[in-house]
C-alpha positions in Angstrom: -7.6 11.2 19.1 -5.0 8.3 21.4 -1.7 8.3 20.8 0.6 6.0 21.4 3.3 6.9 24.3 6.2 6.5 22.2 4.9 9.4 19.9 5.2 12.0 22.7 8.6 12.9 22.8 7.9 13.3 18.9 5.0 15.7 19.9 7.0 17.6 23.0 9.7 17.9 20.2 7.9 19.7 17.5 5.8 21.6 20.4 8.9 23.1 21.7 10.4 24.0 18.0 7.7 27.1 18.4 10.0 27.9 20.9 13.2 27.9 19.4 14.7 31.9 18.3 14.5 32.3 14.5 18.0 32.4 13.1 18.2 35.3 12.4 18.0 36.2 16.3 21.3 33.7 16.8 22.6 35.4 13.9 23.4 31.6 12.6 22.8 30.2 8.6 21.6 26.1 7.6 22.4 28.2 4.0 18.6 27.5 3.0 18.6 23.7 5.1 16.4 24.7 8.3 15.4 28.3 6.6 13.3 27.0 3.9 11.9 23.5 5.6 8.3 23.3 5.2 5.8 21.0 8.0 2.6 19.5 6.4 0.6 17.7 9.0 -2.4 15.6 7.9 -4.9 14.1 9.7 -7.1 11.4 7.7 -10.1 9.1 9.2 -10.8 5.9 7.2 -13.8 3.9 7.6 -13.8 0.6 5.1 -16.0 -2.6 5.0 -16.4 -5.6 2.9 -19.4 -8.2 3.4 -18.1 -10.4 0.9 -18.9 -14.0 1.6 -16.7 -15.2 -0.5 -14.2 -17.4 2.3 -17.5 -18.5 4.6 -16.8 -21.6 4.1 -13.5 -20.6 6.4 -15.3 -18.8 8.6 -14.4 -15.5 7.2 -17.0 -12.9 8.0 -17.8 -9.4 6.9 -14.6 -7.2 6.8 -15.1 -4.0 9.2 -12.5 -1.8 10.2 -12.4 2.3 11.0 -8.8 4.0 11.7 -7.9 7.8 12.3 -4.3 8.4 11.3 -1.9 11.4 11.7 0.9 11.5 9.0 4.3 14.6 9.8 5.7 15.3 6.7 8.8 17.3 7.2 11.0 19.1 4.3 14.4 20.1 4.0 15.6 22.9 2.3 18.4 22.6 0.2 22.0 22.6 1.4 25.0 24.3 -1.1 20.9 24.0 -3.2 21.8 20.5 -4.0 21.5 18.6 -0.6 18.4 17.8 1.3 16.6 15.3 4.2 12.9 14.8 4.4 11.2 13.0 7.1 7.8 12.0 7.8 6.2 9.5 10.7 2.4 7.5 10.8 0.3 7.7 13.7 -2.8 5.1 13.6 -5.8 5.0 15.9 -7.9 2.0 15.8 -11.4 3.5 16.4 -13.5 0.5 15.8 -12.3 -3.2 13.9 -14.9 -6.5 14.2 -13.5 -10.0 13.9 -12.3 -10.1 10.3 -10.8 -6.5 10.3 -7.4 -7.9 8.6 -9.1 -7.7 5.5 -9.3 -3.8 4.9 -5.5 -3.6 5.9 -6.5 -0.2 8.4 -4.8 -1.0 11.4 -2.0 -3.4 12.8 -3.3 -7.8 13.0 -1.1 -8.6 16.1 -2.1 -12.0 16.6 -5.8 -11.8 16.1 -6.2 -8.4 18.2 -6.3 -4.9 15.9 -4.4 -2.2 17.4 -3.2 1.1 16.2 0.5 1.5 15.4 3.7 4.5 14.7 6.7 4.2 13.2 8.6 6.5 11.3 7.8 5.8 7.6 10.0 8.0 5.6 13.6 9.3 6.1 15.9 10.1 2.7 18.4 11.8 1.9 18.5 13.4 -1.6 19.5 15.3 -3.6 19.7 17.8 -7.2 21.1 18.9 -9.9 19.7 21.0 -12.5 16.8 23.0 -13.3 12.9 22.1 -13.8 13.2 20.9 -17.8 16.7 19.1 -17.1 17.7 17.5 -14.0 19.2 14.8 -12.0 17.5 14.0 -8.2 18.8 11.2 -6.3 17.1 9.5 -3.1 18.6 7.5 -0.5 16.4 5.7 1.9 13.1 4.8 3.0 10.6 6.9 1.0 7.3 6.3 -0.5 7.5 5.0 -4.4 4.5 5.8 -5.7 4.1 3.9 -8.9 8.0 4.2 -9.8 8.8 1.4 -12.6 6.8 -1.9 -11.7 6.8 -0.8 -7.8 4.5 1.4 -5.7 3.5 2.9 -2.4 -0.3 2.4 -1.5 -2.1 5.4 -0.5 -5.5 3.9 -0.2 -5.3 3.4 3.3 -4.6 5.4 6.8 -0.2 5.2 6.1 1.6 4.7 2.8 3.6 2.0 2.2 7.6 2.8 2.6 10.8 1.3 0.7 14.1 1.5 1.5 16.5 2.1 -0.9 18.3 3.9 -3.4 16.6 5.6 -6.8 17.0 8.2 -8.9 15.5 10.1 -11.7 16.6 12.3 -14.9 14.9 14.2 -16.6 15.4 15.9 -20.1 13.0 18.1 -21.6 10.0 15.9 -22.6 12.3 12.3 -21.9 12.1 10.9 -17.8 14.6 8.2 -17.4 14.3 6.4 -13.7 15.6 3.5 -11.5 16.4 2.3 -8.8 16.8 -0.9 -5.9 14.9 -1.3 -2.9 16.1 -4.4 -0.2 13.6 -3.7 2.7 9.0 -3.4 2.9 7.2 -1.5 5.3 3.8 -2.2 4.7 0.8 0.3 5.1 -0.9 -1.6 8.3 2.3 -1.7 10.3 5.3 -0.7 11.5 7.4 -3.6 10.7 10.1 -3.3 8.2 10.3 -6.4 6.3 12.5 -8.5 3.9 11.4 -9.7 0.9 10.6 -13.5 1.0 9.5 -16.5 -1.4 5.5 -16.7 -1.9 5.7 -20.8 -1.1 9.6 -21.6 0.5 9.4 -18.1 2.6 13.5 -17.5 1.1 14.6 -14.5 1.3 14.4 -12.3 -1.8 17.9 -10.1 -1.9 16.6 -7.2 -3.4 14.2 -5.7 -6.0 15.7 -3.1 -9.4 12.9 -1.7 -11.3 13.0 1.5 -13.4 11.2 2.7 -16.2 11.5 5.3 -19.4 9.2 8.2 -20.5 8.3 10.0 -23.6 5.0 12.6 -22.5 5.3 15.4 -25.8 1.6 16.7 -24.5 0.3 17.3 -21.6 -2.5 14.2 -21.4 -0.1 12.3 -23.1 2.7 9.8 -22.4 4.5 6.3 -23.6 5.9 4.4 -20.7 8.2 1.3 -20.7 8.6 -0.2 -17.1 10.5 -3.1 -15.8 11.7 -4.9 -12.6 12.7 -8.1 -11.3 12.8 -9.3 -7.9 16.0 -11.0 -8.2 16.5 -14.4 -9.4 12.9 -14.7 -8.9 10.6 -13.1 -11.0 10.9 -10.2 -14.4 8.5 -8.2 -15.3 8.2 -6.2 -18.4 5.3 -3.7 -19.2 4.5 -0.8 -22.0 1.9 1.9 -20.3 0.2 4.6 -22.8 -1.8 7.1 -22.5 -3.6 9.8 -24.8 -5.7 12.8 -24.9 -6.2 13.5 -28.6 -8.6 17.7 -28.4 -10.9 17.3 -31.8 -12.5 20.6 -30.4 -12.3 23.4 -27.8 -14.6 21.2 -25.7 -14.1 17.7 -26.5 -11.1 15.6 -26.3 -10.7 11.6 -27.4 -9.1 9.8 -24.6 -7.3 6.4 -25.4 -5.2 3.9 -22.9 -3.4 0.9 -22.6 -1.2 -1.7 -21.0 0.5 -4.5 -21.5 2.3 -6.4 -18.9 4.5 -9.2 -19.1 6.0 -12.0 -16.0 8.2 -14.3 -16.3 9.6 -16.5 -13.6 13.4 -16.9 -12.9 15.3 -19.9 -11.5 14.0 -19.3 -7.9 10.2 -18.7 -9.1 7.8 -21.4 -7.7 5.5 -22.4 -10.7 2.7 -23.9 -8.0 1.2 -20.5 -7.3 -0.2 -17.9 -9.7 1.6 -19.1 -12.8 3.4 -22.1 -13.8 6.3 -20.2 -16.3 4.7 -16.7 -17.5 1.5 -14.2 -17.7 0.5 -12.0 -19.6 -2.0 -8.8 -19.3 -3.6 -6.6 -22.4 -5.9 -3.5 -21.5 -7.4 -1.3 -24.4 -9.3 1.9 -23.3 -11.4 4.4 -25.3 -13.0 7.2 -24.0 -14.1 11.0 -24.0 -14.0 13.8 -22.2 -16.5 17.2 -22.8 -16.5 19.9 -20.2 -16.9 18.6 -16.9 -18.3 15.2 -18.4 -15.9 12.0 -18.9 -16.5 8.6 -20.0 -15.2 5.7 -21.6 -15.3 1.6 -21.6 -12.1 -0.8 -21.7 -11.2 -4.6 -22.4 -8.8 -6.6 -21.1 -7.6 -10.4 -21.5 -5.0 -12.3 -19.5 -3.4 -15.2 -19.6 -1.7 -16.7 -16.8 -1.8 -20.8 -17.5 -1.0 -22.7 -13.8 -1.1 -26.8 -13.2 -4.0 -28.0 -10.9 -5.8 -24.3 -10.5 -6.9 -21.1 -11.9 -4.2 -19.2 -12.9 -3.4 -15.6 -12.1 -1.7 -12.5 -13.2 0.4 -12.0 -10.0 1.6 -8.3 -9.9 3.9 -7.8 -6.8 7.4 -9.6 -6.4 7.0 -11.8 -3.5 5.6 -11.4 -0.1 6.0 -7.9 1.7 6.5 -6.1 -1.9 3.8 -4.1 -3.4 4.2 -4.0 -7.4 2.5 -1.2 -9.6 -0.8 -2.6 -12.1 -2.2 0.3 -13.9 -5.1 -1.3 -15.1 -9.0 -1.6 -14.1 -8.6 -4.8 -14.1 -7.8 -4.1 -10.1 -10.8 -3.5 -9.3 -12.7 -2.8 -6.0 -14.0 -5.9 -5.0 -12.6 -8.4 -7.5 -9.6 -8.9 -9.8 -10.4 -9.7 -13.1 -7.1 -10.9 -14.0 -7.3 -15.1 -14.2 -6.4 -17.4 -16.9 -8.1 -16.7 -19.9 -10.3 -14.2 -18.3 -11.9 -11.1 -20.0 -12.9 -7.7 -19.2 -15.0 -5.3 -20.1 -14.7 -1.8 -17.6 -16.6 0.8 -17.8 -16.9 4.1 -16.0 -18.5 7.9 -16.6 -18.1 10.7 -13.9 -19.1 14.3 -13.6 -17.5 17.2 -12.4 -20.5 19.5 -11.2 -18.3 22.2 -9.8 -14.5 22.2 -8.8 -15.4 21.4 -5.8 -17.6 18.2 -6.0 -17.2 15.6 -8.5 -19.4 12.1 -8.9 -18.9 9.0 -10.7 -20.3 5.7 -10.8 -18.7 2.1 -12.5 -18.9 -1.3 -13.9 -16.7 -4.4 -14.6 -17.7 -7.9 -16.3 -15.4 -10.6 -15.9 -15.9 -13.5 -18.1 -14.5 -16.3 -19.9 -12.0 -18.5 -18.1 -12.6 -21.8 -16.6 -11.6 -23.7 -13.7 -12.3 -27.8 -14.1 -14.6 -27.4 -17.6 -16.8 -25.1 -15.3 -17.7 -21.4 -16.8 -17.1 -18.4 -14.3 -18.3 -15.0 -14.2 -17.6 -12.3 -12.1 -18.8 -8.4 -12.0 -19.5 -5.5 -9.6 -21.0 -2.0 -9.7 -20.9 0.9 -8.0 -20.7 4.8 -7.3 -18.5 7.6 -5.9 -18.0 11.1 -5.2 -15.6 13.7 -3.9 -16.1 17.0 -2.3 -13.1 19.8 -2.0 -14.3 23.0 -0.1 -12.8 25.9 -1.4 -13.6 27.2 1.7 -11.6 25.0 3.4 -8.6 24.4 1.6 -6.5 20.8 1.8 -10.1 19.5 3.3 -11.4 16.3 0.9 -14.2 14.0 1.6 -14.0 10.2 -0.2 -16.8 8.1 -0.6 -18.0 5.0 -2.6 -20.0 1.7 -2.5 -21.7 -1.1 -4.6 -22.1 -4.4 -4.8 -19.8 -7.5 -6.0 -20.6 -11.0 -7.1 -17.9 -13.9 -7.9 -16.9 -17.4 -6.7 -16.9 -18.9 -3.3 -13.3 -20.3 -2.8 -12.0 -23.7 -1.2 -9.8 -23.8 1.8 -6.8 -24.5 -1.3 -8.1 -21.0 -2.6 -9.6 -22.3 -5.4 -13.6 -21.9 -7.0 -15.8 -23.7 -5.3 -17.7 -26.4 -7.3 -21.4 -27.5 -6.7 -21.2 -31.6 -6.2 -22.2 -32.6 -9.1 -19.4 -30.2 -10.6 -21.8 -28.3 -13.3 -21.4 -24.9 -11.9 -20.2 -23.3 -9.2 -20.7 -21.9 -5.4 -21.9 -18.2 -6.4 -20.2 -15.2 -3.6 -21.4 -12.0 -2.9 -20.8 -9.0 -1.0 -20.8 -5.5 -0.7 -17.8 -2.9 -0.2 -17.7 0.7 0.9 -15.4 3.2 2.0 -15.3 6.5 3.3 -12.1 8.9 3.8 -11.9 12.1 5.2 -8.7 14.1 4.8 -7.4 17.3 6.6 -4.3 18.5 5.0 -2.9 21.7 6.1 0.9 23.2 6.1 2.5 24.1 9.6 5.4 26.1 8.5 
């Protein structure tokens, strides 16, 4: 794999560390800060394709990109058993990219030119007090925030997205309370660290504050209240719940539900996504039997918007990434339009501890644009293979077609000249991810 020139000093430093005499030989100790540190190396090869013709009228064709990534993750030990420091470096190289590569978010878009990049993705101080069941953790700096309150870090591309800020977690037996404030964001396909800005006026948003409170009385059962606010711009409340109900030694009933409420604040621009507020509800019922799992879900969205088709917007402005734990965030389409209902089906089977495969399908209906009924759907299959003989090695692949409507230059549904129906958009999405993670020391 090719590596950018400015990453060479980091690799030289890593190599040089292997020749440093052990701390005991120098009669030097850092109290476990260095002695108990860990270095992990992850190699990822990711290819993604989307052949949708949804924006064909704007000359946007197939989206095809292929990238090789390397993650170097260092975790320190604990000084005084309470203080530490973690850091992560990410490097990405372009292996292939067509004209519309930017739609896959794998490599950097430098004024229409696809290129690799590297960056220090994480660099944060950490503190801890207490034990496993009752403790307080603190973090400050650049960090992944995966499903943290109403925010998240994407892990589905070549590199994860990260946030700059402070965050904390307090755990007392079955109860967990988390909170954080962030001020900048680094996206998954670029090295830049950016401020948050509003969708239309491009005004800077000072910060995003978020948190959650959860109760987990048993394995597979959890209920969480989440809240987050982009200062003076957008407020979100939500409830997320899931439960596993054992009916026999081998059979479990599965239930899941989420409800999110968005409200625009004083600086909210009601000309994008929705006017003043939006709601999304998702409910699911399923089962587990030995190695098999299946379920059916239903969702409904309300997001009224004047002069357009509204939708539930789950981020908090540009240069942000909001958490949205509903299958209405589909593999190909997003089933979150105003008035839309969605039926979701999935089934998967674990053939062995190493191999799992599944299928899924989404069908969206019930929304209208200028009195024209709209429908969209998709289906597909996937597999995950993690061979036991190669620890840390996994292969994931998935593919399937999707059907929705074409979009105009204003991102509204493209209707036929007689305004009786819409122009159908269709395409195939596919992804392959090969990952190998191993511990250096």
